[in-house]
N, C-alpha and C positions, 0 to 999 in steps of 0.2 A: 479389319476394315471398320472404320468408324463412320456412322451416318450422321454424327453430330457436326453441324456446319462449323461450330466454334473450333473443332479440332482440325479443320482443313485450312490449307493456305488460301490466301486471297485469290491466287491464280486458279486453284481448284474450284473455289466458290464461284468465281466469274465464269469459268467454263461450264459449270452446272447451270447457272442462270442463263447463259447463252443457249444451251441445249434446250432448256425449258421454253425459252422464247421462240426458238426455231420450231419446236413441236407444236406450240400453241398457234403459231402463224400457219403452219401446214394444216392443222385441224380447221382453223377458220376458213382458209381458202378452199378446202376440199370437202367440207361437211356435206354440202348439198349434192355435189357430184358423187360422193360415196353412197348417199342414200339412193340416188338414181341408179347407180351401178348395182347396188344390192337388190333393188326392186326388179331390175332386169333379170338378174340371176335367179331370184326367187320366183319370178314369173315362168321360168322354165320347169319348175318342179312337176307340174302335172304332165308335161310333155315327156320328160325324161324318166319319170317314175322311179324305179329302184336304183337307177344309175345316177340320179341327180346329185347325191352327196359327193360321189367321186368326181363328177363333172365340175361341181362348184369348187371343190378343192383345187382342181387343175386350173380353173379360171382365175381364182384368187391368187394362186402361186405365180401367175404371169403378171400380176399388177406390180407396178413400182411407183414410188419407193415402198419398201416394206411397211412403213408406218401407214401408208395409204391402204395397202392390202389389209392390214389389221382393222382399219376403220370399216372397210367393206365387209370383212368377215364378221365383225361384231354386229353390224346392221343386218346381215343375212340371218345370223343366229336370233336376233331380236324378232325379226319378221317370222321366222320359223316357230318361235315359241308362242306366238300369238294365235296360232292355228290349233 
């Protein structure tokens, strides 16, 4: 498998660029919402104590699309590392 774009067909390059554009648009449209969701999940940490990690994993697993779930998960990790 080559990662050099020069070795890929125009169709493959266009598909890659379209995917990057889709992901960027998803990120732009959902960044603020993902931060709000992550803050909500992080806010439950003191209430749920030792079961919080498992609960957060369950909550994030229910989010769609998977790319959005990853955004929320990264933000929860960031918030957790600040404490």
